[in-house]
C-alpha positions in Angstrom: 57.8 109.6 115.5 60.0 107.6 113.1 63.5 106.5 113.4 65.2 108.9 111.0 63.1 111.8 112.8 63.8 111.0 116.3 67.8 111.0 115.3 67.6 114.2 113.7 65.9 115.8 116.9 68.1 114.2 119.5 71.2 114.0 117.2 71.7 110.4 118.5 73.2 108.1 115.6 73.9 104.7 116.8 75.8 104.2 113.8 78.3 106.3 115.2 78.5 104.9 118.7 79.1 101.5 117.3 82.0 102.8 115.3 83.5 104.4 117.9 83.5 101.3 120.1 85.0 99.0 117.3 87.6 101.7 116.9 88.7 101.8 120.8 88.9 98.1 120.5 86.7 97.0 123.5 86.7 93.4 124.8 84.3 91.6 122.7 82.6 90.1 125.8 82.2 93.4 127.5 80.9 95.0 123.8 78.1 92.1 123.7 77.2 92.9 127.3 76.9 96.7 126.4 75.2 96.3 123.1 72.6 93.7 124.9 72.1 95.9 128.1 71.4 99.2 125.9 69.1 97.4 123.0 67.0 96.1 126.1 66.7 99.0 128.0 66.3 101.0 124.7 63.4 98.4 123.6 61.6 98.4 127.1 61.8 102.7 127.7 60.4 103.1 124.2 57.8 100.3 123.7 56.3 100.1 127.1 54.6 103.4 127.0 53.4 102.7 123.3 53.2 99.2 121.9 52.6 100.6 118.8 56.8 101.4 118.3 57.7 98.1 118.4 56.8 98.4 114.2 59.4 100.9 114.3 62.7 100.4 112.0 64.9 100.9 115.2 62.9 98.6 117.3 63.0 95.9 114.4 66.9 96.3 115.1 66.6 96.2 118.9 64.4 93.5 119.2 66.9 90.5 118.1 69.6 91.9 120.0 67.6 92.3 123.3 65.9 88.9 122.7 69.5 87.0 122.0 70.9 88.9 125.1 67.8 87.9 127.4 67.9 84.3 126.2 71.7 84.4 126.6 71.6 85.6 130.1 68.6 83.1 131.3 70.4 80.3 129.7 73.6 81.0 131.6 71.9 81.2 134.9 70.3 77.8 134.3 73.7 76.3 133.4 74.7 77.8 137.0 71.8 76.2 139.0 71.5 73.4 137.4 75.5 72.7 138.1 74.7 73.6 141.7 71.7 71.1 142.1 73.9 68.5 140.3 76.6 68.8 142.6 74.2 68.7 146.0 72.4 65.7 144.6 75.7 63.9 143.8 77.0 64.4 147.1 73.6 63.2 148.4 73.5 59.9 146.3 70.6 60.7 144.5 72.4 59.5 141.1 69.3 59.5 138.9 68.2 63.0 140.0 72.0 63.8 139.3 72.1 62.3 136.0 68.6 64.6 134.8 70.3 67.5 136.1 73.5 66.8 134.1 71.1 66.7 131.1 69.1 69.6 131.8 72.7 71.7 131.9 73.6 70.5 129.0 70.3 71.4 127.4 71.2 75.4 128.7 74.7 75.1 127.5 73.4 74.5 123.8 70.3 77.3 124.5 73.6 79.3 125.7 75.5 79.1 122.4 73.0 79.2 120.2 71.6 82.2 121.4 74.9 83.7 121.6 75.6 82.8 117.8 72.3 84.5 117.4 73.2 87.7 119.3 76.4 87.9 117.5 74.7 87.7 113.9 72.2 90.0 114.9 75.0 92.7 116.0 77.2 92.0 113.0 74.4 92.1 110.3 73.1 95.1 110.8 69.7 96.3 108.8 69.2 99.5 110.1 69.4 101.4 106.9 71.2 104.8 106.2 72.3 106.8 109.3 71.5 110.2 108.0 67.8 111.7 108.6 65.6 112.5 105.7 66.1 115.8 104.1 69.1 116.7 105.3 71.3 117.2 102.0 75.1 117.4 101.7 77.5 118.0 99.1 77.7 120.3 96.2 74.5 119.4 93.4 75.8 119.2 89.8 74.5 119.4 86.6 72.7 121.9 84.2 69.9 121.9 86.7 71.8 121.1 89.9 71.0 118.0 91.7 68.1 117.2 89.4 67.1 113.3 89.0 64.5 112.7 86.4 62.1 109.6 87.1 60.1 108.6 83.9 57.2 105.7 84.8 54.9 104.4 82.4 53.4 101.2 83.0 53.0 100.4 79.8 56.5 100.3 78.8 56.6 96.5 79.2 54.5 93.5 78.8 52.9 92.8 82.3 52.6 89.1 81.5 56.5 88.5 80.8 57.4 85.2 82.1 61.4 86.0 81.4 61.9 82.2 82.5 64.5 80.0 80.7 61.5 77.3 80.8 59.7 79.9 78.7 62.4 81.7 76.7 59.8 84.3 77.2 62.8 87.0 78.1 62.3 90.4 79.6 64.5 91.7 76.2 62.1 90.1 73.4 60.6 92.7 71.4 56.9 91.6 72.4 57.7 92.4 76.2 59.1 96.1 75.5 57.0 98.9 73.9 59.6 100.7 72.1 57.0 103.5 71.3 56.9 104.3 75.1 60.6 103.8 75.8 61.3 106.6 73.0 59.1 109.2 74.6 60.5 108.2 78.2 64.0 108.9 77.3 63.4 112.1 75.2 60.9 113.6 77.6 63.3 112.7 80.3 66.2 114.3 78.4 64.4 117.5 77.9 63.1 117.9 81.5 67.0 117.1 82.3 68.4 120.2 80.6 65.6 122.4 80.1 65.5 122.4 76.3 62.4 122.3 73.8 64.0 119.7 71.5 66.4 116.4 71.9 69.2 117.9 69.7 69.4 120.8 71.7 69.4 118.7 74.7 72.3 117.0 73.7 73.8 120.1 72.7 73.3 121.3 76.5 75.0 118.2 77.4 78.1 118.3 75.4 78.6 121.8 76.6 78.0 120.9 80.3 80.9 118.4 80.4 83.4 120.3 78.2 82.6 123.2 80.3 83.6 121.1 83.4 86.7 119.4 81.9 88.1 122.5 80.2 86.0 125.9 81.2 85.1 126.2 77.9 81.3 125.8 76.7 81.7 123.8 73.6 79.8 121.6 71.6 80.4 118.0 70.3 82.9 118.3 67.6 83.6 116.4 64.4 85.6 113.1 65.2 85.1 113.0 69.1 84.7 109.6 70.4 82.0 108.7 72.4 81.8 105.2 74.6 78.5 104.1 76.0 79.3 101.6 78.9 76.5 99.0 79.5 76.5 96.1 81.8 76.7 92.5 80.3 78.8 90.9 83.0 76.8 87.5 83.1 78.0 86.6 79.6 81.7 86.1 80.6 80.8 83.2 82.5 77.2 82.6 81.4 77.7 81.6 78.0 80.0 78.6 76.9 82.5 78.6 74.1 79.7 77.1 72.1 77.2 79.8 72.8 79.7 82.4 72.0 80.6 80.7 68.3 76.9 80.7 67.7 76.6 84.5 68.1 76.6 84.9 71.7 72.8 84.0 72.4 71.2 82.0 75.3 71.2 78.1 74.3 68.0 76.0 74.2 69.5 73.8 76.8 71.9 73.9 79.2 74.0 71.7 81.7 73.5 73.2 85.3 76.4 74.0 87.7 77.1 76.1 90.6 77.4 79.4 88.7 74.8 78.7 85.5 71.5 78.1 86.9 68.2 78.6 85.0 67.4 81.9 87.0 70.3 83.5 85.8 69.5 83.3 81.8 67.0 86.8 81.7 69.1 88.2 84.1 68.7 92.1 85.0 71.5 93.6 83.0 71.6 96.2 79.7 68.4 95.4 77.5 68.6 96.8 73.7 66.0 99.5 73.8 67.1 102.6 75.8 70.7 101.8 74.0 69.0 101.9 70.8 67.1 105.1 71.2 70.6 106.7 72.3 72.3 105.4 69.3 69.2 106.9 67.0 69.4 110.7 68.7 73.1 110.7 68.4 73.7 109.6 64.8 70.4 110.6 63.4 69.3 113.9 65.1 72.9 115.2 66.2 74.6 113.8 63.0 77.4 112.3 64.8 79.0 109.7 62.3 78.5 105.9 63.9 82.5 105.2 63.5 82.9 107.8 66.5 80.8 105.8 68.7 81.5 102.9 70.8 79.3 100.1 73.2 80.4 97.6 75.3 81.5 96.1 78.6 85.1 96.1 77.9 85.7 92.9 80.6 83.4 90.8 78.5 80.7 90.4 75.3 78.0 91.5 74.2 74.9 89.5 74.6 73.3 88.5 70.8 70.0 89.7 71.9 71.4 93.5 72.2 73.8 93.4 69.3 71.6 92.1 66.8 69.1 94.9 67.4 71.9 97.7 67.2 73.5 96.1 64.7 70.5 96.2 62.5 70.4 100.0 62.2 73.8 101.0 63.1 76.6 98.4 61.7 79.5 100.9 61.7 79.2 101.4 65.3 82.1 99.6 67.4 80.7 96.7 69.5 83.6 95.6 71.9 84.5 92.2 72.6 87.0 91.2 75.1 88.3 88.4 73.4 87.4 87.9 69.8 86.7 90.1 66.6 84.0 87.3 64.9 80.3 88.1 64.6 81.7 91.9 63.6 82.9 92.6 67.1 85.7 94.7 67.7 88.3 93.7 70.0 89.4 96.1 73.1 92.3 95.4 75.5 93.5 97.0 78.7 95.9 99.8 78.7 99.7 99.3 79.6 99.6 102.0 81.9 98.1 101.9 85.1 95.4 104.9 85.0 93.1 104.2 88.0 95.3 104.7 91.2 93.4 103.8 94.5 93.4 105.9 97.2 93.9 103.5 99.9 97.4 103.1 98.2 97.0 99.0 98.2 96.9 98.8 94.4 96.3 100.1 90.9 94.6 99.2 87.5 94.9 99.9 83.8 91.5 101.0 82.2 90.5 99.7 78.7 91.6 101.5 75.5 88.2 102.7 74.4 87.9 104.4 77.8 91.1 106.1 77.9 90.5 107.4 74.3 87.0 108.3 74.4 86.1 112.1 74.8 82.7 111.2 76.5 81.3 108.1 78.3 77.6 107.7 78.7 76.8 105.1 81.7 74.2 102.9 80.9 73.5 100.9 84.4 70.6 99.0 85.8 68.3 99.3 88.7 68.9 96.4 90.9 70.2 95.3 94.4 73.5 93.4 94.7 74.6 90.8 97.0 77.8 92.0 98.0 77.3 95.8 97.4 73.8 96.2 98.6 72.9 98.1 95.1 74.5 98.1 91.7 74.3 101.2 90.1 76.4 103.7 87.8 79.5 103.5 90.0 79.4 99.7 90.6 79.1 99.6 86.6 82.8 100.9 86.2 83.7 97.6 87.9 83.8 96.0 84.2 86.0 99.2 83.1 89.3 98.2 85.0 91.6 96.0 82.9 92.3 93.0 85.1 90.3 89.9 84.0 88.0 90.0 86.9 86.7 92.8 89.6 87.4 90.2 92.4 89.9 92.2 94.3 87.4 95.4 94.4 84.9 93.2 96.2 87.0 93.6 99.3 85.9 97.0 99.3 82.0 96.6 99.4 79.8 96.1 102.4 79.5 92.3 102.2 83.1 91.0 100.4 81.8 87.4 99.9 78.5 87.8 100.4 78.8 87.1 104.1 76.5 89.2 106.7 77.8 92.5 107.7 81.3 91.9 107.3 82.3 95.4 106.0 79.3 97.5 107.0 79.3 100.7 108.8 80.7 104.0 107.6 83.9 105.9 107.3 85.8 103.3 105.3 87.7 103.2 102.2 85.1 102.6 99.5 86.5 102.1 96.0 83.8 103.5 93.8 84.6 106.9 95.0 87.7 106.1 93.2 85.6 105.3 90.0 83.3 108.2 90.5 86.2 110.8 91.0 88.3 109.4 88.1 88.6 111.7 85.0 88.6 108.8 83.0 85.2 107.4 84.5 82.9 109.5 86.7 84.2 112.9 85.7 84.2 112.3 81.9 80.7 111.2 81.7 78.5 113.0 79.7 75.0 111.5 81.0 74.1 109.1 83.8 71.1 106.5 82.4 70.0 103.7 85.0 67.1 101.2 83.3 64.6 100.5 85.4 62.0 99.0 83.0 62.7 95.6 85.0 64.3 95.9 88.2 66.5 93.5 89.7 66.0 90.5 92.0 67.8 90.7 95.2 71.0 88.7 93.7 72.8 91.1 90.8 73.3 87.6 88.5 69.8 86.6 88.4 66.3 87.5 86.6 64.3 90.6 87.8 61.4 90.6 89.9 58.0 92.5 90.1 57.9 95.1 92.7 55.6 95.8 95.4 56.3 99.5 96.5 54.0 102.2 94.7 53.3 103.1 91.9 54.5 99.5 90.6 52.0 97.5 92.4 53.4 94.1 91.8 54.2 94.6 88.1 57.7 95.6 86.5 59.4 98.5 87.6 58.8 100.5 83.7 60.9 103.2 84.7 64.1 105.4 83.8 66.2 107.5 86.0 68.6 109.8 84.3 70.6 112.4 85.8 74.0 114.6 85.6 74.6 114.4 89.1 75.8 110.8 89.6 75.6 111.0 93.5 72.3 112.6 93.5 71.2 109.7 91.1 72.6 106.9 93.0 70.9 108.4 96.2 67.5 108.3 94.7 67.9 104.9 93.6 69.1 103.8 96.9 65.9 105.0 98.2 63.9 102.9 95.7 65.8 99.9 96.7 65.8 100.2 100.1 62.0 101.1 100.6 61.5 97.7 98.1 63.9 95.4 99.5 62.6 95.9 103.3 62.4 92.6 104.2 58.5 92.9 104.2 57.6 92.6 100.6 58.2 88.8 99.4 59.5 88.8 95.9 59.4 86.1 93.5 61.4 83.0 94.9 63.3 82.6 91.8 65.5 85.7 93.1 64.7 86.6 96.5 67.4 85.1 98.8 68.5 88.4 100.3 65.2 90.8 100.8 67.2 93.5 103.4 70.4 93.4 101.6 70.1 97.1 100.7 69.2 98.0 104.1 72.3 96.6 105.3 73.9 99.6 107.5 76.5 101.5 105.1 75.3 100.8 101.8 75.8 104.5 101.1 78.9 104.8 102.7 80.2 105.8 99.4 77.6 108.5 98.7 78.5 110.2 101.7 81.7 110.1 100.9 81.8 111.2 97.2 79.4 114.0 98.1 82.1 115.5 101.0 85.1 115.0 102.0 84.3 115.1 105.7 82.8 111.8 105.7 86.4 110.4 104.3 88.2 107.9 106.4 90.8 108.9 108.3 94.0 108.8 106.3 92.5 108.4 103.1 92.5 111.2 100.3 90.5 110.5 97.3 92.9 111.1 94.3 92.4 108.2 91.7 94.2 109.9 89.0 97.5 110.5 91.1 97.3 114.2 90.3 98.0 115.5 94.3 95.0 116.9 94.2 92.2 115.4 95.9 88.4 115.0 94.3 85.9 117.7 95.1 82.7 117.0 95.8 81.3 115.1 93.2 77.3 115.7 93.9 75.0 115.9 96.1 73.4 113.0 98.6 70.0 113.3 100.3 67.3 110.7 101.5 63.5 111.3 100.6 61.0 112.4 103.0 59.1 108.5 102.8 58.8 105.9 100.1 55.1 107.4 99.4 55.9 111.1 98.7 59.3 110.7 97.4 59.8 114.4 98.1 63.8 115.6 98.0 64.5 119.3 100.1 64.3 121.0 96.5 61.1 119.5 95.8 59.9 120.8 99.3 62.1 124.1 98.6 63.6 123.4 102.4 67.3 123.0 101.1 69.6 122.9 98.6 69.7 119.4 98.0 68.1 116.7 95.3 65.1 117.3 93.0 63.3 114.4 91.9 61.5 115.5 89.0 59.0 112.7 87.9 57.3 112.2 84.6 54.0 112.3 84.9 54.6 115.0 87.4 51.8 113.6 89.6 54.1 111.0 90.9 56.5 113.7 93.0 54.9 116.8 94.2 57.1 120.3 93.9 56.0 122.3 96.8 58.6 125.0 95.8 58.3 127.3 93.3 61.8 127.6 92.1 61.8 124.3 90.0 59.1 123.4 88.1 58.5 121.8 84.6 61.0 122.5 82.1 62.6 125.6 83.2 
């Protein structure tokens, strides 16, 4: 019996117990003893009858807490015993023995300190993963096919021999490392399965009507002159490129001087590549007839890399390619709004957005599949950290799981999460036409460094070769979270170029923002999410759920057991649909 099934049967949630203890402000020493005693009893009662249970996720959490507690108690006892013996020896004039016992006592004290530090760290850094059981959906599915997430995988999409290192200059975004024809087929097939339409043009028309119906209760298609903004992820260009690099066209340099930020592993970082965005532009312009002048592409806080711009500009020179700082190299400068349009629901601060966002009739959110050292995961919601108008997004990191990359300092559930505001903003999440997660090259453990090969099936030590699309942002991020927490499980050993934090996606509470975006019952006490300042809290933004296991990857809609997520795979052999309700392009 695994951890999640056991909890679903017994209705025991260790995360909620811990939150209750913290809220009631029990003394740290008492809390330490309670956690140690409970962990020890739990481990012994479960593992002694059946030793194989030691491999269960819950046992892996309990084991370091138990061992730290036991060593701590033994070392305290050792100090007391050594002190008593030393005092007796001193009174009897046995000075040599007294000295030996004194040093023994110091040794026990050192063990006590180090073990207690280990114990506290184990208690603070909770890598137990999500607290909700598999296939228990909550929230309201949304989209043309509510709750559907399409996952396309084709191992021919990328060059398996791509090195993607600064030394080789064989970066993932180079033409020879991506098969653009395969990428085209993946995107087109995904779009049609997402909408149930038989053509790409009809699919885009369905997307426009779906969003307009949500915003205006009118199923209107795209109208000439309406503005489309494609939000990409290019955050590292702001600090990785020097002024000289930018003057030369925003391309990576041939040589560089290392700094604490600028390292070789940052070049070829897991951010937006050229080919899915190129396919989107081709479909919008060439098949839907939308004018290039009505489309903008960029990450407003920063610059577009030259390796992307050159590919897009070659075919679509009249599209606006955004830049925060300049207009040279055929860039269009964007600027923050004078008014604050994003009102954070903890009432601490507000932020402007960028003019291109406020003026857009439709957004297309293109993110990457990757972990994040502070957030646990970085997907479409995190992508909007580059949409607020301050010079950096540093102030928003206080509301992530590990604000400074420190272990577990803001983990857990029912805490204010800024990404919920971004998902619920009428200018951001609720103005999004399509959510796209580029998973051709899955990210390594640090978001600002290179992608790595993934081990879980079907990747099997190859690049991810994947695309995820959905109209339900909560469902999409829930699926991608399941992929990331399964891949980054602390067991797989990834490329040392980017594997410093092998377990971060499994820090307890990484999906807290998804719980809250799905259902207001999960909001923290005193918080009502209203990022537009309208006076009306946001509704459910989608459905959240975890799959049954990493091998089958089935959700409740796949199994026919609930009104939750459906993971529709291309090819359909990857994820089986047991239910006859949702099969194929219906």
